PAROLO-723390 format. One record per residue (C-alpha): residue number from 1; residue in one letter; y, x, z. Coordinates in nm, 4 decimals, padded with zeros to 6 digits. Layout:
+------+------+----------+----------+----------+
! resi ! resn !       yy !       xx !       zz !
+------+------+----------+----------+----------+
!  NUM !    A !        Y !        X !        Z !
...
+------+------+----------+----------+----------+
END
This chain:
+------+------+----------+----------+----------+
! resi ! resn !       yy !       xx !       zz !
+------+------+----------+----------+----------+
!    1 !    M ! -04.6593 !  03.0180 !  02.1189 !
!    2 !    F ! -04.5787 !  02.6873 !  02.2895 !
!    3 !    N ! -04.2608 !  02.8370 !  02.4412 !
!    4 !    S ! -04.1334 !  02.9500 !  02.1005 !
!    5 !    M ! -04.2055 !  02.6021 !  01.9581 !
!    6 !    K ! -04.0131 !  02.4491 !  02.2503 !
!    7 !    K ! -03.7206 !  02.6769 !  02.1738 !
!    8 !    Y ! -03.7127 !  02.5738 !  01.8047 !
!    9 !    L ! -03.7518 !  02.2073 !  01.8941 !
!   10 !    F ! -03.4592 !  02.2354 !  02.1345 !
!   11 !    I ! -03.2430 !  02.3978 !  01.8653 !
!   12 !    I ! -03.3297 !  02.1253 !  01.6119 !
!   13 !    I ! -03.2533 !  01.8489 !  01.8633 !
!   14 !    A ! -02.9223 !  02.0173 !  01.9557 !
!   15 !    I ! -02.8200 !  02.0371 !  01.5894 !
!   16 !    F ! -02.8999 !  01.6690 !  01.5287 !
!   17 !    C ! -02.7080 !  01.5691 !  01.8426 !
!   18 !    F ! -02.4090 !  01.7730 !  01.7276 !
!   19 !    I ! -02.4163 !  01.6145 !  01.3846 !
!   20 !    N ! -02.4487 !  01.2654 !  01.5316 !
!   21 !    V ! -02.1601 !  01.3188 !  01.7758 !
!   22 !    C ! -01.9432 !  01.4658 !  01.5031 !
!   23 !    S ! -01.9937 !  01.1718 !  01.2716 !
!   24 !    S ! -01.6770 !  00.9808 !  01.2138 !
!   25 !    Q ! -01.6580 !  00.6852 !  01.4474 !
!   26 !    I ! -01.5278 !  00.4439 !  01.1858 !
!   27 !    D ! -01.6803 !  00.1053 !  01.2620 !
!   28 !    E ! -01.6876 ! -00.2138 !  01.0642 !
!   29 !    K ! -01.4754 ! -00.4942 !  01.2043 !
!   30 !    D ! -01.6781 ! -00.7739 !  01.3597 !
!   31 !    I ! -01.6020 ! -01.0161 !  01.0788 !
!   32 !    F ! -01.4838 ! -00.9860 !  00.7203 !
!   33 !    S ! -01.1164 ! -01.0611 !  00.7684 !
!   34 !    E ! -00.8844 ! -01.2547 !  00.5432 !
!   35 !    I ! -00.7576 ! -01.0936 !  00.2221 !
!   36 !    I ! -00.3844 ! -01.0918 !  00.2938 !
!   37 !    S ! -00.2837 ! -00.9790 ! -00.0545 !
!   38 !    S ! -00.4194 ! -01.3032 ! -00.2024 !
!   39 !    N ! -00.1592 ! -01.5069 ! -00.0097 !
!   40 !    I !  00.1430 ! -01.3345 ! -00.1653 !
!   41 !    N !  00.3212 ! -01.4699 ! -00.4723 !
!   42 !    E !  00.3983 ! -01.2221 ! -00.7537 !
!   43 !    N !  00.7537 ! -01.3608 ! -00.7777 !
!   44 !    D !  00.8358 ! -01.2873 ! -00.4115 !
!   45 !    S !  01.0163 ! -00.9788 ! -00.2910 !
!   46 !    I !  00.7302 ! -00.7620 ! -00.1774 !
!   47 !    H !  00.7206 ! -00.4861 !  00.0823 !
!   48 !    I !  00.3842 ! -00.3093 !  00.1053 !
!   49 !    E !  00.3078 ! -00.0464 !  00.3659 !
!   50 !    I ! -00.0271 !  00.1345 !  00.3728 !
!   51 !    K ! -00.0851 !  00.3760 !  00.6589 !
!   52 !    Y ! -00.4105 !  00.5681 !  00.6608 !
!   53 !    R ! -00.6059 !  00.8160 !  00.8666 !
!   54 !    E ! -00.8410 !  01.0339 !  00.6663 !
!   55 !    Q ! -01.1265 !  01.1661 !  00.8825 !
!   56 !    I ! -01.3021 !  01.4737 !  00.7428 !
!   57 !    G ! -01.6241 !  01.5125 !  00.9411 !
!   58 !    C ! -01.5669 !  01.7039 !  01.2640 !
!   59 !    L ! -01.3086 !  01.9241 !  01.0979 !
!   60 !    G ! -01.0134 !  01.6968 !  01.1676 !
!   61 !    N ! -00.8067 !  01.4258 !  01.0136 !
!   62 !    Y ! -00.4944 !  01.3714 !  00.8112 !
!   63 !    V ! -00.2515 !  01.0839 !  00.8101 !
!   64 !    G ! -00.0525 !  00.9385 !  00.5257 !
!   65 !    K !  00.1752 !  00.6564 !  00.4272 !
!   66 !    I !  00.2320 !  00.4654 !  00.1041 !
!   67 !    L !  00.5423 !  00.2486 !  00.0687 !
!   68 !    I !  00.5953 !  00.0050 ! -00.2175 !
!   69 !    N !  00.8959 ! -00.2235 ! -00.2538 !
!   70 !    V !  00.9356 ! -00.4775 ! -00.5319 !
!   71 !    K !  01.2667 ! -00.6556 ! -00.5855 !
!   72 !    A !  01.4010 ! -00.8129 ! -00.9017 !
!   73 !    E !  01.1197 ! -00.6683 ! -01.1166 !
!   74 !    K !  01.1873 ! -00.3113 ! -00.9911 !
!   75 !    L !  00.9137 ! -00.1227 ! -00.8105 !
!   76 !    I !  00.9934 !  00.1656 ! -00.5738 !
!   77 !    F !  00.6951 !  00.3819 ! -00.4747 !
!   78 !    C !  00.6629 !  00.6616 ! -00.2190 !
!   79 !    H !  00.3535 !  00.8447 ! -00.0889 !
!   80 !    I !  00.3467 !  01.1186 !  00.1735 !
!   81 !    S !  00.0439 !  01.2757 !  00.3431 !
!   82 !    S ! -00.0250 !  01.5501 !  00.5947 !
!   83 !    N ! -00.3211 !  01.6563 !  00.3758 !
!   84 !    P ! -00.2014 !  01.9553 !  00.1697 !
!   85 !    K ! -00.4414 !  01.8556 ! -00.1113 !
!   86 !    R ! -00.2532 !  01.5290 ! -00.1632 !
!   87 !    K !  00.0705 !  01.5456 ! -00.3588 !
!   88 !    F !  00.3970 !  01.3808 ! -00.2520 !
!   89 !    E !  00.5024 !  01.1154 ! -00.5010 !
!   90 !    G !  00.8152 !  00.9062 ! -00.5259 !
!   91 !    F !  00.9530 !  00.7116 ! -00.8199 !
!   92 !    Q !  01.1086 !  00.3886 ! -00.9407 !
!   93 !    T !  00.9736 !  00.1812 ! -01.2299 !
!   94 !    A !  00.9268 ! -00.1745 ! -01.3530 !
!   95 !    N !  00.6861 ! -00.3950 ! -01.1583 !
!   96 !    K !  00.3520 ! -00.3928 ! -01.3376 !
!   97 !    N !  00.1252 ! -00.6313 ! -01.1476 !
!   98 !    I !  00.1218 ! -00.4294 ! -00.8267 !
!   99 !    L ! -00.0441 ! -00.7052 ! -00.6239 !
!  100 !    K ! -00.3591 ! -00.6910 ! -00.8351 !
!  101 !    L ! -00.3986 ! -00.3177 ! -00.7623 !
!  102 !    V ! -00.3460 ! -00.3675 ! -00.3890 !
!  103 !    R ! -00.5743 ! -00.6743 ! -00.3846 !
!  104 !    D ! -00.8578 ! -00.4788 ! -00.5522 !
!  105 !    F ! -00.8105 ! -00.1970 ! -00.2996 !
!  106 !    E ! -00.8169 ! -00.4396 ! -00.0051 !
!  107 !    I ! -01.1189 ! -00.6413 ! -00.1242 !
!  108 !    N ! -01.3318 ! -00.3390 ! -00.2169 !
!  109 !    G ! -01.2367 ! -00.1555 !  00.1029 !
!  110 !    K ! -01.3338 ! -00.4507 !  00.3200 !
!  111 !    K ! -01.6633 ! -00.5026 !  00.1350 !
!  112 !    S ! -01.7765 ! -00.1398 !  00.1584 !
!  113 !    K ! -02.0302 ! -00.0169 !  00.4114 !
!  114 !    K ! -01.8883 !  00.1769 !  00.7025 !
!  115 !    R ! -02.1639 !  00.4131 !  00.8250 !
!  116 !    P ! -02.2840 !  00.6873 !  00.8145 !
!  117 !    C ! -01.9573 !  00.8482 !  00.7275 !
!  118 !    G ! -01.7869 !  01.1805 !  00.7826 !
!  119 !    T ! -02.0789 !  01.4069 !  00.8738 !
!  120 !    I ! -01.9959 !  01.7757 !  00.8875 !
!  121 !    L ! -02.2944 !  01.8786 !  00.6741 !
!  122 !    A ! -02.2101 !  01.6559 !  00.3796 !
!  123 !    E ! -01.8327 !  01.7013 !  00.4154 !
!  124 !    Q ! -01.7841 !  01.3308 !  00.3608 !
!  125 !    H ! -01.4651 !  01.1454 !  00.4403 !
!  126 !    G ! -01.3879 !  00.8201 !  00.6148 !
!  127 !    F ! -01.0633 !  00.6251 !  00.6003 !
!  128 !    E ! -00.8988 !  00.3903 !  00.8484 !
!  129 !    I ! -00.6467 !  00.1720 !  00.6672 !
!  130 !    Y ! -00.3585 ! -00.0316 !  00.8083 !
!  131 !    L ! -00.2151 ! -00.2594 !  00.5387 !
!  132 !    K !  00.1007 ! -00.4652 !  00.5796 !
!  133 !    I !  00.2382 ! -00.6891 !  00.3057 !
!  134 !    N !  00.5681 ! -00.8536 !  00.3997 !
!  135 !    D !  00.4853 ! -01.0022 !  00.7425 !
!  136 !    K !  00.1040 ! -01.0096 !  00.7090 !
!  137 !    E ! -00.1119 ! -00.7293 !  00.8506 !
!  138 !    T ! -00.4773 ! -00.6252 !  00.8302 !
!  139 !    E ! -00.6946 ! -00.3246 !  00.9074 !
!  140 !    F ! -01.0183 ! -00.1995 !  00.7540 !
!  141 !    T ! -01.2271 !  00.1136 !  00.7100 !
!  142 !    F ! -01.4379 !  00.2646 !  00.4332 !
!  143 !    C ! -01.6241 !  00.5824 !  00.3477 !
!  144 !    K ! -01.5110 !  00.7899 !  00.0520 !
!  145 !    F ! -01.8651 !  00.8637 ! -00.0669 !
!  146 !    E ! -01.9230 !  00.4914 ! -00.1160 !
!  147 !    Y ! -01.5776 !  00.3775 ! -00.2269 !
!  148 !    D ! -01.3089 !  00.6286 ! -00.3212 !
!  149 !    G ! -01.0487 !  00.3564 ! -00.2764 !
!  150 !    L ! -00.7472 !  00.5569 ! -00.1717 !
!  151 !    D ! -00.7743 !  00.8040 ! -00.4580 !
!  152 !    I ! -00.8362 !  00.5217 ! -00.7066 !
!  153 !    L ! -00.5329 !  00.3307 ! -00.5794 !
!  154 !    L ! -00.3087 !  00.6385 ! -00.5836 !
!  155 !    Q ! -00.4183 !  00.7295 ! -00.9362 !
!  156 !    K ! -00.3407 !  00.3776 ! -01.0615 !
!  157 !    L ! -00.0062 !  00.3657 ! -00.8830 !
!  158 !    V !  00.1049 !  00.7060 ! -01.0110 !
!  159 !    S !  00.0033 !  00.6041 ! -01.3640 !
!  160 !    L !  00.2740 !  00.3345 ! -01.3426 !
!  161 !    K !  00.5418 !  00.6033 ! -01.3373 !
!  162 !    E !  00.7519 !  00.5870 ! -01.6515 !
!  163 !    K !  00.7874 !  00.9009 ! -01.8564 !
!  164 !    N !  01.1528 !  01.0006 ! -01.8759 !
+------+------+----------+----------+----------+
END
């Protein structure tokens, strides 16, 4: 009986080790970094680049890029992702307070907790974000189950598209 208990205990420990190793290794930065979007003036020409890596448990990751250019009150938006569940978007419209949307995304992403994230059992996602606005850069991470920031941002940006 003791040998069969040892066997089950070994299996349970192996499963927990596998789950722990497979957890996304997205760590919080040592300090809460500066909010770069708060240092940009709405009247400036603005070039925003958001690169992201979407970690899906142990199953893999996808990468994507969002580009936003604002010049003379015109906003040009483009989003492309290697995740087949995310749709390609590209359009041009009038600038409608884009910095507020990006600032909310940056602040909430940097405030969110970072772990545990991306376990295979819960099918949770983690995101690594690289944000560049004009010549300022920052990086941060967040877990989708706590803050669905990328989907919220994309939904708000796509809603800016004018109906033709």
